[in-house]
LOLO-133887 format. One line per field, with one value per atom (N, C-alpha, C): atom name; y, z, x; residue number from 1; chain. Coordinates in Angstrom, 2 decimals, always signed. Example, Ala and Ser with C-alpha at 12.3 -4.5 7.8 and 13.67 -1.06 7.14 Angstrom:
2
atom	[N,CA,C,N,CA,C]
c2	[-5.69,-4.50,-3.30,-2.25,-1.06,+0.03]
c3	[+7.80,+7.80,+7.80,+7.08,+7.14,+7.87]
c1	[+13.19,+12.30,+13.20,+12.85,+13.67,+12.90]
nr	[1,1,1,2,2,2]
kette	[A,A,A,A,A,A]
***
This chain:
222
atom	[N,CA,C,N,CA,C,N,CA,C,N,CA,C,N,CA,C,N,CA,C,N,CA,C,N,CA,C,N,CA,C,N,CA,C,N,CA,C,N,CA,C,N,CA,C,N,CA,C,N,CA,C,N,CA,C,N,CA,C,N,CA,C,N,CA,C,N,CA,C,N,CA,C,N,CA,C,N,CA,C,N,CA,C,N,CA,C,N,CA,C,N,CA,C,N,CA,C,N,CA,C,N,CA,C,N,CA,C,N,CA,C,N,CA,C,N,CA,C,N,CA,C,N,CA,C,N,CA,C,N,CA,C,N,CA,C,N,CA,C,N,CA,C,N,CA,C,N,CA,C,N,CA,C,N,CA,C,N,CA,C,N,CA,C,N,CA,C,N,CA,C,N,CA,C,N,CA,C,N,CA,C,N,CA,C,N,CA,C,N,CA,C,N,CA,C,N,CA,C,N,CA,C,N,CA,C,N,CA,C,N,CA,C,N,CA,C,N,CA,C,N,CA,C,N,CA,C,N,CA,C,N,CA,C,N,CA,C,N,CA,C,N,CA,C,N,CA,C,N,CA,C,N,CA,C,N,CA,C,N,CA,C,N,CA,C,N,CA,C,N,CA,C,N,CA,C,N,CA,C,N,CA,C,N,CA,C,N,CA,C,N,CA,C,N,CA,C,N,CA,C,N,CA,C,N,CA,C,N,CA,C,N,CA,C,N,CA,C,N,CA,C,N,CA,C,N,CA,C,N,CA,C,N,CA,C,N,CA,C,N,CA,C,N,CA,C,N,CA,C,N,CA,C,N,CA,C,N,CA,C,N,CA,C,N,CA,C,N,CA,C,N,CA,C,N,CA,C,N,CA,C,N,CA,C,N,CA,C,N,CA,C,N,CA,C,N,CA,C,N,CA,C,N,CA,C,N,CA,C,N,CA,C,N,CA,C,N,CA,C,N,CA,C,N,CA,C,N,CA,C,N,CA,C,N,CA,C,N,CA,C,N,CA,C,N,CA,C,N,CA,C,N,CA,C,N,CA,C,N,CA,C,N,CA,C,N,CA,C,N,CA,C,N,CA,C,N,CA,C,N,CA,C,N,CA,C,N,CA,C,N,CA,C,N,CA,C,N,CA,C,N,CA,C,N,CA,C,N,CA,C,N,CA,C,N,CA,C,N,CA,C,N,CA,C,N,CA,C,N,CA,C,N,CA,C,N,CA,C,N,CA,C,N,CA,C,N,CA,C,N,CA,C,N,CA,C,N,CA,C,N,CA,C,N,CA,C,N,CA,C,N,CA,C,N,CA,C,N,CA,C,N,CA,C,N,CA,C,N,CA,C,N,CA,C,N,CA,C,N,CA,C,N,CA,C,N,CA,C,N,CA,C,N,CA,C,N,CA,C,N,CA,C,N,CA,C,N,CA,C,N,CA,C,N,CA,C,N,CA,C,N,CA,C,N,CA,C,N,CA,C,N,CA,C,N,CA,C,N,CA,C,N,CA,C,N,CA,C,N,CA,C,N,CA,C,N,CA,C,N,CA,C,N,CA,C,N,CA,C,N,CA,C,N,CA,C,N,CA,C,N,CA,C,N,CA,C,N,CA,C,N,CA,C,N,CA,C,N,CA,C,N,CA,C,N,CA,C,N,CA,C,N,CA,C,N,CA,C,N,CA,C,N,CA,C,N,CA,C,N,CA,C,N,CA,C,N,CA,C,N,CA,C,N,CA,C,N,CA,C,N,CA,C,N,CA,C]
c2	[+116.78,+115.60,+115.72,+115.24,+115.26,+114.16,+114.46,+113.46,+112.59,+111.30,+110.39,+110.66,+110.75,+110.87,+109.51,+109.43,+108.15,+107.69,+106.41,+105.83,+105.24,+105.66,+105.04,+103.75,+102.58,+101.32,+100.96,+101.72,+101.41,+101.86,+101.24,+101.62,+102.87,+103.80,+105.04,+104.79,+105.60,+105.38,+105.76,+106.69,+107.14,+106.11,+105.53,+104.50,+105.07,+106.36,+106.99,+108.32,+108.29,+109.54,+110.26,+111.58,+112.37,+112.32,+112.25,+112.18,+110.98,+110.42,+109.27,+109.48,+108.77,+108.74,+107.55,+107.80,+106.73,+106.47,+105.28,+104.99,+104.08,+104.66,+103.93,+103.46,+102.21,+101.62,+101.23,+101.49,+101.13,+102.36,+102.28,+103.38,+104.65,+104.54,+105.74,+106.54,+106.13,+107.03,+108.27,+108.12,+109.22,+110.03,+111.35,+112.18,+112.25,+112.17,+112.18,+110.90,+109.79,+108.53,+108.61,+109.12,+109.25,+110.18,+111.20,+112.15,+111.46,+110.39,+109.66,+109.00,+108.60,+108.02,+109.09,+110.25,+111.30,+112.17,+112.65,+113.55,+112.81,+111.57,+110.81,+110.95,+109.98,+110.03,+108.83,+108.91,+107.81,+108.28,+107.54,+107.88,+107.49,+108.15,+107.84,+106.39,+105.63,+104.24,+103.26,+103.75,+102.86,+102.62,+101.52,+101.16,+101.30,+101.94,+102.04,+103.46,+103.89,+105.19,+105.01,+105.95,+105.89,+106.93,+106.59,+107.55,+108.68,+108.45,+109.49,+109.41,+110.30,+110.36,+111.36,+111.21,+112.20,+113.56,+113.56,+114.79,+114.82,+115.72,+115.69,+116.45,+116.88,+117.63,+116.71,+117.19,+116.42,+116.42,+115.51,+115.40,+116.72,+116.94,+118.12,+118.06,+116.86,+116.65,+115.27,+115.11,+113.79,+113.70,+112.64,+112.53,+111.14,+111.05,+109.74,+109.01,+107.70,+106.89,+105.53,+104.84,+103.46,+102.58,+101.49,+100.55,+99.26,+98.57,+97.25,+96.24,+95.38,+94.37,+94.29,+93.78,+93.62,+93.99,+94.58,+94.85,+93.92,+93.39,+92.46,+92.65,+92.08,+92.18,+90.82,+90.79,+89.53,+89.80,+88.73,+88.72,+89.41,+89.57,+90.24,+91.21,+92.47,+93.52,+93.77,+93.73,+94.12,+95.62,+96.39,+97.84,+98.17,+97.49,+97.79,+96.75,+95.61,+94.55,+94.01,+93.77,+93.21,+93.05,+92.71,+92.51,+93.80,+93.64,+94.76,+94.69,+95.83,+95.87,+95.42,+94.60,+94.17,+94.32,+94.39,+94.62,+93.44,+92.84,+91.78,+92.33,+92.78,+93.40,+92.40,+91.11,+90.10,+89.58,+90.05,+89.65,+90.56,+90.11,+90.94,+91.97,+93.08,+94.11,+95.45,+96.36,+97.71,+98.04,+98.71,+99.11,+100.63,+101.15,+102.59,+102.95,+104.00,+104.36,+105.87,+106.31,+107.72,+107.82,+108.54,+108.67,+109.97,+109.85,+110.99,+111.28,+112.52,+112.88,+113.22,+112.34,+112.49,+112.33,+112.63,+112.41,+110.92,+110.50,+109.08,+108.65,+109.55,+109.16,+109.06,+109.88,+109.74,+108.40,+108.01,+106.70,+105.60,+105.71,+104.72,+104.64,+105.80,+105.83,+105.34,+105.65,+105.14,+103.62,+103.13,+101.68,+100.99,+101.58,+100.97,+100.82,+101.84,+101.77,+100.72,+100.58,+99.54,+98.14,+98.06,+96.78,+96.52,+97.42,+97.34,+97.40,+98.28,+98.55,+100.01,+100.33,+101.71,+102.52,+103.68,+104.53,+105.18,+105.65,+106.36,+105.91,+104.81,+104.31,+104.36,+104.81,+104.88,+103.49,+103.18,+101.94,+102.06,+100.98,+100.92,+100.57,+101.46,+101.28,+100.72,+100.43,+100.03,+98.77,+97.77,+96.52,+96.72,+97.41,+97.59,+98.47,+99.43,+100.31,+99.66,+98.60,+97.88,+96.73,+96.04,+94.83,+94.99,+96.08,+96.28,+95.66,+94.93,+94.22,+93.94,+94.03,+93.73,+93.19,+92.05,+91.44,+91.86,+92.57,+93.00,+92.08,+91.12,+90.18,+89.36,+88.56,+87.70,+88.24,+89.42,+90.00,+90.52,+90.94,+91.25,+92.53,+93.47,+94.67,+94.84,+93.73,+93.78,+93.51,+93.61,+93.47,+94.80,+95.40,+96.66,+96.40,+97.27,+97.17,+98.54,+98.60,+99.81,+99.58,+100.36,+100.17,+101.01,+101.68,+102.52,+103.88,+104.90,+106.25,+107.29,+108.43,+109.63,+110.80,+111.58,+112.72,+112.30,+111.08,+110.60,+110.10,+110.14,+109.68,+108.39,+107.44,+106.11,+106.10,+105.23,+104.94,+103.72,+103.95,+102.89,+102.56,+101.29,+100.85,+99.60,+99.03,+97.79,+96.90,+95.60,+94.62,+93.34,+92.29,+90.99,+90.19,+89.20,+88.40,+87.38,+87.08,+86.04,+86.59,+85.70,+86.06,+86.15,+86.83,+87.07,+85.78,+84.74,+83.51,+82.50,+82.93,+82.03,+82.12,+83.09,+83.29,+83.46,+83.16,+83.41,+84.90,+85.29,+86.69,+86.98,+88.16,+88.53,+89.88,+90.01,+91.29,+92.38,+93.58,+94.71,+95.28,+96.00,+96.64,+97.88,+98.37,+99.58,+100.78,+100.91,+102.05,+102.05,+100.85,+100.74,+101.03,+100.45,+100.68,+102.16,+102.80,+104.21,+105.07,+104.85,+105.64,+105.42,+104.17,+103.85,+104.50,+104.33,+104.87,+106.40,+107.02,+108.48,+108.98,+108.26,+108.66,+108.60,+107.53,+107.43,+108.53,+108.77,+109.82,+111.19,+111.47,+112.79,+112.95,+111.85,+111.96,+112.74,+112.75,+113.63,+113.02,+111.74,+111.14,+110.29,+109.95,+109.05,+109.62,+109.44,+109.93,+108.86,+109.19,+108.29,+106.94,+106.98,+105.74,+104.87,+105.49,+104.72,+104.09,+104.85,+104.31,+103.17,+103.34,+102.30,+101.01,+101.13,+99.95,+99.27,+100.07,+99.52,+98.74,+99.36,+98.72,+97.49,+97.57,+96.45,+95.22,+95.42,+94.31,+93.69,+94.24,+93.70,+92.37,+91.39,+90.14,+90.38,+89.76,+89.97,+90.89,+91.83,+92.75,+92.30,+91.60,+91.35,+90.62,+89.71,+88.94,+89.63,+90.74,+91.41,+92.83,+93.53,+94.94,+95.11,+95.61,+95.89,+97.30,+97.53,+98.87,+99.89,+99.60,+100.58,+100.81,+99.76,+99.94,+100.84,+100.79,+101.66,+103.08,+103.23,+104.56,+105.20,+104.42,+104.94,+105.36,+104.59,+104.96,+106.27,+106.41,+107.63,+108.85,+108.64,+109.77,+110.07,+109.29,+109.56,+110.96,+111.72,+113.05,+114.07,+113.68,+114.63,+115.62]
c3	[+76.49,+77.17,+77.24,+78.32,+78.47,+77.64,+77.05,+76.33,+77.32,+77.02,+77.87,+77.70,+78.81,+78.74,+78.41,+77.42,+77.13,+78.27,+78.59,+79.66,+79.04,+79.53,+79.15,+79.95,+79.30,+80.05,+80.73,+80.47,+81.09,+82.54,+83.34,+84.74,+84.86,+85.73,+85.86,+86.51,+86.18,+86.73,+88.20,+88.68,+90.07,+90.99,+91.89,+92.79,+94.11,+94.31,+95.54,+95.19,+94.42,+93.97,+95.12,+95.00,+95.99,+95.72,+94.44,+94.07,+93.17,+93.29,+92.47,+92.01,+90.97,+90.54,+91.22,+92.27,+92.84,+91.86,+91.28,+90.18,+90.66,+90.75,+91.27,+90.13,+90.24,+89.27,+89.95,+91.27,+92.05,+92.61,+93.85,+94.42,+94.62,+94.72,+94.91,+93.62,+92.54,+91.39,+91.78,+92.80,+93.26,+94.31,+94.10,+94.99,+96.41,+96.57,+97.92,+98.67,+97.98,+98.61,+98.94,+98.01,+98.26,+99.44,+99.61,+100.71,+102.07,+102.16,+103.43,+103.78,+102.77,+103.00,+103.28,+102.68,+102.82,+104.05,+104.20,+105.30,+106.51,+106.29,+107.34,+107.26,+107.82,+107.82,+107.13,+106.86,+106.27,+104.98,+103.92,+102.64,+102.67,+101.86,+101.74,+101.29,+102.04,+101.70,+102.34,+102.94,+103.56,+105.02,+105.57,+106.96,+107.86,+107.38,+108.19,+108.15,+109.28,+109.39,+109.06,+108.32,+107.98,+108.76,+109.22,+110.00,+109.16,+107.87,+107.01,+106.92,+106.12,+105.88,+106.80,+106.94,+107.68,+107.01,+105.69,+104.90,+104.37,+104.85,+104.47,+103.18,+102.44,+101.20,+100.12,+99.40,+98.30,+97.11,+96.15,+95.03,+94.28,+93.84,+93.04,+91.71,+91.14,+89.88,+89.91,+89.15,+88.92,+87.44,+86.79,+85.35,+84.98,+83.90,+83.44,+82.70,+82.93,+82.25,+81.91,+80.98,+80.67,+80.92,+81.64,+81.95,+81.14,+80.87,+80.26,+81.34,+81.04,+82.00,+82.08,+83.21,+83.40,+84.82,+84.95,+86.26,+86.46,+87.67,+87.98,+89.44,+89.83,+91.19,+91.87,+93.09,+93.81,+95.31,+96.10,+97.56,+98.03,+99.32,+99.84,+100.93,+100.73,+101.65,+102.75,+104.03,+105.11,+105.11,+104.48,+104.40,+103.37,+102.21,+101.10,+100.90,+101.60,+101.54,+100.12,+99.49,+98.13,+97.62,+96.34,+95.74,+95.63,+95.60,+95.45,+94.10,+93.63,+92.36,+92.56,+91.64,+91.62,+90.21,+90.13,+88.87,+88.58,+87.42,+86.97,+85.80,+86.07,+85.00,+83.95,+84.25,+83.31,+82.40,+82.63,+81.77,+80.54,+79.55,+78.36,+78.58,+77.86,+77.94,+78.36,+78.66,+79.10,+80.36,+81.27,+82.53,+82.58,+82.81,+82.97,+84.42,+84.60,+85.93,+86.03,+87.25,+87.51,+88.33,+87.82,+88.47,+89.25,+90.55,+91.45,+91.80,+91.59,+91.88,+93.37,+94.11,+95.57,+95.94,+97.19,+97.66,+97.94,+97.98,+98.23,+99.60,+100.59,+101.93,+101.95,+101.16,+101.06,+100.44,+99.39,+98.80,+99.83,+100.63,+101.68,+102.66,+103.04,+104.03,+103.44,+102.16,+101.50,+101.39,+100.96,+100.84,+102.19,+103.25,+104.58,+104.98,+104.72,+105.09,+104.27,+102.99,+102.17,+102.64,+103.26,+103.76,+105.20,+105.73,+107.12,+108.11,+107.79,+108.67,+109.11,+110.16,+110.62,+109.69,+109.20,+108.39,+109.25,+108.60,+109.34,+109.03,+108.29,+107.93,+106.42,+105.95,+104.51,+103.94,+102.83,+102.13,+101.38,+101.33,+100.45,+99.06,+98.11,+96.76,+95.79,+96.28,+95.37,+94.59,+95.25,+94.54,+93.46,+93.79,+92.79,+91.64,+91.92,+90.87,+90.06,+90.59,+89.87,+89.05,+89.62,+88.98,+88.50,+88.87,+88.45,+89.36,+90.37,+91.27,+92.58,+93.68,+94.99,+95.89,+96.51,+97.43,+98.85,+99.50,+100.89,+101.86,+101.34,+102.15,+101.23,+101.82,+101.04,+100.98,+101.58,+101.62,+100.27,+100.24,+98.95,+98.31,+99.08,+98.47,+98.90,+99.10,+99.60,+98.53,+97.26,+96.16,+95.42,+95.40,+94.70,+93.23,+92.36,+90.92,+90.40,+89.58,+88.84,+87.39,+86.92,+85.58,+84.53,+84.89,+83.96,+84.56,+83.70,+84.18,+83.30,+83.89,+83.17,+83.72,+82.84,+83.23,+84.17,+83.97,+84.77,+86.15,+86.49,+87.82,+87.68,+88.60,+88.45,+88.69,+87.94,+88.20,+89.11,+90.36,+91.36,+91.80,+91.99,+92.53,+93.35,+93.87,+94.64,+94.27,+94.40,+94.02,+94.80,+94.41,+95.08,+94.44,+95.16,+94.60,+93.57,+93.54,+92.64,+91.27,+90.32,+88.98,+88.95,+87.93,+87.83,+87.82,+87.17,+87.03,+88.14,+89.17,+90.28,+91.42,+91.37,+92.47,+91.92,+92.75,+92.31,+92.17,+91.17,+91.00,+91.84,+92.44,+93.37,+92.96,+92.80,+92.38,+93.43,+93.01,+93.94,+94.34,+95.46,+95.94,+95.12,+95.26,+94.54,+94.96,+96.26,+96.74,+96.14,+96.02,+95.47,+93.98,+93.27,+91.82,+91.54,+92.32,+92.07,+92.27,+93.35,+93.58,+92.48,+92.13,+91.09,+89.76,+89.39,+88.11,+88.09,+89.19,+89.27,+89.20,+89.85,+89.80,+88.41,+87.67,+86.29,+85.42,+85.58,+84.77,+85.06,+86.33,+86.69,+86.29,+85.92,+85.41,+84.10,+83.37,+82.22,+80.86,+80.81,+79.51,+78.97,+79.83,+79.44,+79.89,+79.08,+79.44,+80.17,+80.53,+81.31,+80.63,+79.34,+78.62,+78.51,+78.27,+78.16,+79.50,+80.59,+81.91,+82.27,+82.02,+82.34,+81.58,+80.31,+79.50,+79.99,+80.35,+80.82,+82.13,+83.13,+84.43,+84.33,+83.55,+83.42,+82.79,+82.03,+81.35,+82.16,+83.34,+84.12,+84.77,+84.81,+85.49,+86.95,+87.36,+88.69,+88.66,+87.75,+87.61,+86.51,+85.54,+84.30,+84.51,+85.50,+85.68,+86.61,+87.23,+88.20,+87.78,+87.22,+86.88,+85.37,+84.94,+83.53,+83.20,+81.93,+81.45,+81.98,+81.85,+82.25,+83.76,+84.54,+86.00,+86.45,+85.75,+86.10,+85.61,+84.45,+84.00,+85.04,+85.55,+86.55,+87.83,+88.26,+89.43,+89.19,+88.02,+87.70,+87.63,+87.27,+87.13,+88.40,+89.47,+90.75,+91.24,+91.56,+92.10,+91.07,+89.79,+88.74,+88.47]
c1	[+105.39,+105.94,+107.46,+108.03,+109.48,+110.11,+111.26,+112.02,+112.78,+112.89,+113.66,+115.15,+115.86,+117.31,+117.91,+118.80,+119.43,+120.33,+120.25,+121.07,+122.32,+123.47,+124.74,+124.86,+124.86,+124.84,+126.16,+127.21,+128.50,+128.52,+129.37,+129.50,+130.36,+129.99,+130.76,+132.12,+133.12,+134.46,+134.59,+133.77,+133.87,+133.24,+134.03,+133.53,+133.02,+133.16,+132.64,+132.00,+130.91,+130.28,+129.58,+129.52,+128.78,+127.29,+126.91,+125.50,+125.26,+124.06,+123.68,+122.24,+121.85,+120.46,+119.80,+119.02,+118.22,+117.08,+117.06,+116.16,+115.03,+113.84,+112.68,+111.80,+111.36,+110.43,+109.12,+109.01,+107.82,+107.15,+106.70,+105.90,+106.72,+108.03,+108.86,+109.04,+108.38,+108.28,+107.47,+106.62,+105.76,+106.51,+106.62,+107.43,+106.86,+105.54,+104.97,+105.36,+105.38,+105.82,+107.31,+108.10,+109.53,+109.79,+108.96,+109.15,+109.05,+108.26,+108.16,+109.49,+110.25,+111.57,+112.62,+112.46,+113.47,+113.21,+111.98,+111.64,+111.07,+110.67,+110.02,+108.51,+107.79,+106.34,+105.74,+104.46,+103.71,+103.04,+103.26,+102.63,+101.16,+100.37,+98.96,+98.78,+97.98,+97.73,+98.68,+99.77,+100.76,+100.41,+100.93,+100.61,+101.83,+102.89,+104.10,+104.66,+105.17,+105.84,+107.31,+107.88,+109.31,+110.09,+111.31,+112.10,+112.69,+112.92,+113.50,+115.01,+115.57,+117.02,+117.69,+119.00,+119.79,+119.69,+119.69,+119.54,+118.11,+117.24,+115.83,+115.50,+116.53,+116.29,+115.73,+114.73,+114.18,+115.15,+114.96,+115.90,+116.09,+117.32,+117.63,+116.87,+116.79,+116.07,+115.44,+114.36,+113.76,+113.45,+113.94,+113.78,+113.24,+112.46,+112.01,+113.12,+113.22,+114.22,+113.62,+114.25,+113.90,+115.12,+114.90,+115.97,+115.77,+116.84,+116.76,+116.37,+115.39,+114.97,+113.47,+112.96,+111.53,+111.14,+109.95,+109.36,+108.18,+108.04,+106.96,+106.56,+105.41,+104.91,+104.98,+105.52,+105.66,+105.71,+105.74,+105.68,+104.40,+104.24,+103.04,+103.48,+103.21,+103.65,+102.62,+103.04,+102.12,+101.84,+102.73,+102.55,+101.47,+101.51,+100.61,+99.53,+99.66,+98.65,+98.47,+99.58,+99.56,+100.97,+101.09,+102.40,+103.20,+104.53,+105.45,+106.15,+106.62,+107.35,+108.79,+109.27,+110.66,+111.22,+112.53,+113.23,+114.15,+113.99,+114.89,+115.70,+116.95,+117.74,+118.21,+118.09,+118.56,+117.45,+116.23,+115.11,+115.03,+114.33,+114.14,+113.06,+113.15,+112.11,+112.65,+111.71,+112.06,+111.26,+111.90,+111.27,+111.18,+109.98,+109.81,+110.11,+110.88,+111.31,+111.50,+111.76,+112.00,+113.28,+114.25,+115.55,+115.60,+115.85,+115.91,+117.38,+117.80,+119.18,+119.29,+119.96,+120.10,+121.57,+121.89,+123.24,+123.45,+124.70,+125.00,+124.50,+124.58,+124.10,+122.57,+121.89,+120.44,+120.07,+120.77,+120.51,+120.72,+121.77,+122.03,+120.87,+120.34,+119.25,+117.93,+117.67,+116.47,+116.55,+117.72,+117.91,+117.74,+118.29,+118.17,+116.71,+115.91,+114.50,+113.76,+114.12,+113.51,+113.93,+115.11,+115.60,+115.17,+114.31,+113.84,+115.01,+115.96,+117.09,+117.02,+117.75,+117.80,+118.70,+118.23,+119.11,+120.18,+121.25,+122.28,+123.69,+123.85,+125.18,+125.33,+126.49,+126.73,+127.01,+126.38,+126.67,+127.99,+128.74,+129.90,+129.39,+129.59,+129.06,+130.09,+131.27,+132.35,+132.00,+131.41,+131.12,+130.06,+128.97,+127.92,+128.40,+129.27,+129.76,+130.88,+131.46,+132.51,+131.93,+130.94,+130.41,+128.97,+128.31,+126.93,+125.90,+126.36,+125.46,+126.17,+125.44,+126.03,+124.93,+125.16,+124.19,+124.55,+123.64,+123.84,+123.12,+122.38,+121.61,+120.73,+119.86,+118.98,+117.56,+117.32,+115.98,+115.53,+114.26,+113.66,+114.16,+114.72,+115.30,+116.75,+117.45,+118.82,+119.87,+119.48,+120.42,+120.49,+121.66,+121.87,+122.20,+121.70,+121.96,+122.35,+123.39,+123.73,+123.34,+122.38,+121.82,+122.53,+123.63,+124.35,+124.60,+124.69,+124.98,+124.31,+124.07,+123.62,+124.43,+125.01,+125.84,+126.97,+127.49,+128.60,+128.24,+126.95,+126.50,+125.72,+125.92,+125.32,+123.83,+123.13,+121.72,+121.68,+121.33,+121.34,+119.91,+119.66,+118.38,+118.62,+117.54,+117.65,+116.48,+116.69,+115.69,+115.92,+115.23,+115.37,+116.50,+117.03,+118.13,+117.67,+116.37,+115.89,+115.53,+115.30,+114.84,+113.32,+112.80,+111.37,+110.56,+111.05,+110.27,+110.55,+111.30,+111.62,+110.61,+109.68,+108.74,+107.33,+106.31,+104.93,+104.69,+103.94,+103.56,+102.33,+102.30,+101.23,+100.66,+99.35,+98.79,+98.98,+99.30,+99.45,+98.09,+98.08,+96.85,+96.55,+95.31,+94.91,+95.74,+96.04,+96.83,+98.22,+98.82,+100.17,+100.17,+99.21,+99.12,+98.92,+98.06,+97.77,+99.01,+99.76,+100.97,+102.00,+102.21,+103.20,+102.80,+101.52,+101.06,+101.07,+100.64,+100.69,+102.13,+103.05,+104.45,+105.03,+104.70,+105.18,+104.58,+103.28,+102.66,+103.25,+103.49,+104.03,+105.49,+106.16,+107.53,+107.57,+106.45,+106.34,+106.58,+106.99,+107.29,+106.15,+105.18,+104.11,+102.77,+101.74,+100.42,+99.62,+98.39,+97.54,+97.36,+97.05,+96.77,+98.01,+99.16,+100.41,+100.78,+100.65,+100.99,+100.05,+98.76,+97.79,+98.08,+98.40,+98.70,+99.98,+100.98,+102.25,+102.05,+101.41,+101.26,+100.37,+99.29,+98.36,+99.01,+100.07,+100.73,+101.86,+102.18,+103.28,+102.88,+103.79,+103.49,+103.09,+102.01,+101.46,+100.27,+100.27,+99.13,+98.18,+98.71,+97.96,+96.64,+96.56,+95.33,+94.33,+94.74,+93.87,+93.52,+94.50,+94.32,+94.20,+93.07,+92.85,+93.34,+93.49,+93.84,+92.84,+91.54,+90.52,+90.50,+90.73,+90.73,+91.88,+93.00,+94.13,+93.88,+93.26,+92.85,+91.93,+90.99,+90.05,+90.78,+91.78,+92.57,+93.30,+93.88,+94.62,+93.72,+92.46,+91.53,+90.76,+91.00,+90.31,+90.66,+89.66,+89.88,+90.27,+90.29,+90.68,+89.57]
nr	[1,1,1,2,2,2,3,3,3,4,4,4,5,5,5,6,6,6,7,7,7,8,8,8,9,9,9,10,10,10,11,11,11,12,12,12,13,13,13,14,14,14,15,15,15,16,16,16,17,17,17,18,18,18,19,19,19,20,20,20,21,21,21,22,22,22,23,23,23,24,24,24,25,25,25,26,26,26,27,27,27,28,28,28,29,29,29,30,30,30,31,31,31,32,32,32,33,33,33,34,34,34,35,35,35,36,36,36,37,37,37,38,38,38,39,39,39,40,40,40,41,41,41,42,42,42,43,43,43,44,44,44,45,45,45,46,46,46,47,47,47,48,48,48,49,49,49,50,50,50,51,51,51,52,52,52,53,53,53,54,54,54,55,55,55,56,56,56,57,57,57,58,58,58,59,59,59,60,60,60,61,61,61,62,62,62,63,63,63,64,64,64,65,65,65,66,66,66,67,67,67,68,68,68,69,69,69,70,70,70,71,71,71,72,72,72,73,73,73,74,74,74,75,75,75,76,76,76,77,77,77,78,78,78,79,79,79,80,80,80,81,81,81,82,82,82,83,83,83,84,84,84,85,85,85,86,86,86,87,87,87,88,88,88,89,89,89,90,90,90,91,91,91,92,92,92,93,93,93,94,94,94,95,95,95,96,96,96,97,97,97,98,98,98,99,99,99,100,100,100,101,101,101,102,102,102,103,103,103,104,104,104,105,105,105,106,106,106,107,107,107,108,108,108,109,109,109,110,110,110,111,111,111,112,112,112,113,113,113,114,114,114,115,115,115,116,116,116,117,117,117,118,118,118,119,119,119,120,120,120,121,121,121,122,122,122,123,123,123,124,124,124,125,125,125,126,126,126,127,127,127,128,128,128,129,129,129,130,130,130,131,131,131,132,132,132,133,133,133,134,134,134,135,135,135,136,136,136,137,137,137,138,138,138,139,139,139,140,140,140,141,141,141,142,142,142,143,143,143,144,144,144,145,145,145,146,146,146,147,147,147,148,148,148,149,149,149,150,150,150,151,151,151,152,152,152,153,153,153,154,154,154,155,155,155,156,156,156,157,157,157,158,158,158,159,159,159,160,160,160,161,161,161,162,162,162,163,163,163,164,164,164,165,165,165,166,166,166,167,167,167,168,168,168,169,169,169,170,170,170,171,171,171,172,172,172,173,173,173,174,174,174,175,175,175,176,176,176,177,177,177,178,178,178,179,179,179,180,180,180,181,181,181,182,182,182,183,183,183,184,184,184,185,185,185,186,186,186,187,187,187,188,188,188,189,189,189,190,190,190,191,191,191,192,192,192,193,193,193,194,194,194,195,195,195,196,196,196,197,197,197,198,198,198,199,199,199,200,200,200,201,201,201,202,202,202,203,203,203,204,204,204,205,205,205,206,206,206,207,207,207,208,208,208,209,209,209,210,210,210,211,211,211,212,212,212,213,213,213,214,214,214,215,215,215,216,216,216,217,217,217,218,218,218,219,219,219,220,220,220,221,221,221,222,222,222]
kette	[A,A,A,A,A,A,A,A,A,A,A,A,A,A,A,A,A,A,A,A,A,A,A,A,A,A,A,A,A,A,A,A,A,A,A,A,A,A,A,A,A,A,A,A,A,A,A,A,A,A,A,A,A,A,A,A,A,A,A,A,A,A,A,A,A,A,A,A,A,A,A,A,A,A,A,A,A,A,A,A,A,A,A,A,A,A,A,A,A,A,A,A,A,A,A,A,A,A,A,A,A,A,A,A,A,A,A,A,A,A,A,A,A,A,A,A,A,A,A,A,A,A,A,A,A,A,A,A,A,A,A,A,A,A,A,A,A,A,A,A,A,A,A,A,A,A,A,A,A,A,A,A,A,A,A,A,A,A,A,A,A,A,A,A,A,A,A,A,A,A,A,A,A,A,A,A,A,A,A,A,A,A,A,A,A,A,A,A,A,A,A,A,A,A,A,A,A,A,A,A,A,A,A,A,A,A,A,A,A,A,A,A,A,A,A,A,A,A,A,A,A,A,A,A,A,A,A,A,A,A,A,A,A,A,A,A,A,A,A,A,A,A,A,A,A,A,A,A,A,A,A,A,A,A,A,A,A,A,A,A,A,A,A,A,A,A,A,A,A,A,A,A,A,A,A,A,A,A,A,A,A,A,A,A,A,A,A,A,A,A,A,A,A,A,A,A,A,A,A,A,A,A,A,A,A,A,A,A,A,A,A,A,A,A,A,A,A,A,A,A,A,A,A,A,A,A,A,A,A,A,A,A,A,A,A,A,A,A,A,A,A,A,A,A,A,A,A,A,A,A,A,A,A,A,A,A,A,A,A,A,A,A,A,A,A,A,A,A,A,A,A,A,A,A,A,A,A,A,A,A,A,A,A,A,A,A,A,A,A,A,A,A,A,A,A,A,A,A,A,A,A,A,A,A,A,A,A,A,A,A,A,A,A,A,A,A,A,A,A,A,A,A,A,A,A,A,A,A,A,A,A,A,A,A,A,A,A,A,A,A,A,A,A,A,A,A,A,A,A,A,A,A,A,A,A,A,A,A,A,A,A,A,A,A,A,A,A,A,A,A,A,A,A,A,A,A,A,A,A,A,A,A,A,A,A,A,A,A,A,A,A,A,A,A,A,A,A,A,A,A,A,A,A,A,A,A,A,A,A,A,A,A,A,A,A,A,A,A,A,A,A,A,A,A,A,A,A,A,A,A,A,A,A,A,A,A,A,A,A,A,A,A,A,A,A,A,A,A,A,A,A,A,A,A,A,A,A,A,A,A,A,A,A,A,A,A,A,A,A,A,A,A,A,A,A,A,A,A,A,A,A,A,A,A,A,A,A,A,A,A,A,A,A,A,A,A,A,A,A,A,A,A,A,A,A,A,A,A,A,A,A,A,A,A,A,A,A,A,A,A,A,A,A,A,A,A,A,A,A,A,A,A,A,A,A,A,A,A,A,A,A,A,A,A,A,A,A,A,A,A,A,A,A,A,A,A,A,A,A,A,A,A,A,A,A,A]
***
């Protein structure tokens, strides 16, 4: 099993980095799903085609990390037909995630696609790298968060502007759960049983997805 890299919770000094750790806690933990955002195309189980990034190169590295906060499922996605994963950095707990080392322009293009915008414009990262948070809009993935740094490069992600307990929790679909869980398992720090227990306990999943049902999803086709 891979050891978790410790996250330095301080904000990095470089306000215009060339590379960043795009830190996914949802379906983009899975490299095949992430490839649809980077190279373009449609991930298995998804209902939408993605245009891809200007730079179609896959991440130089992908590492497992733990963030401070909570992950939960809410809203209803027409792409996945169920709840989506969101990150509340101000809640208590730990979030399992996978940090992908990408260029700053790739992060901009991935974020644009998650925000249902056209990729191709670089995001200004100065506010999020200075304050740890930046609101680019009121949409569900239009709030940028810097969760710290590893090797001097920022861990950047995006989430909703609201808090975890401000919205109804919505169970995710089987396709979404499977991609997220497979992505976490393939990160190398957690085994099948640990991933199943973690996902089954997340708000929004807990009343619908049991530990055993997630184990069964992970073992499909094995």
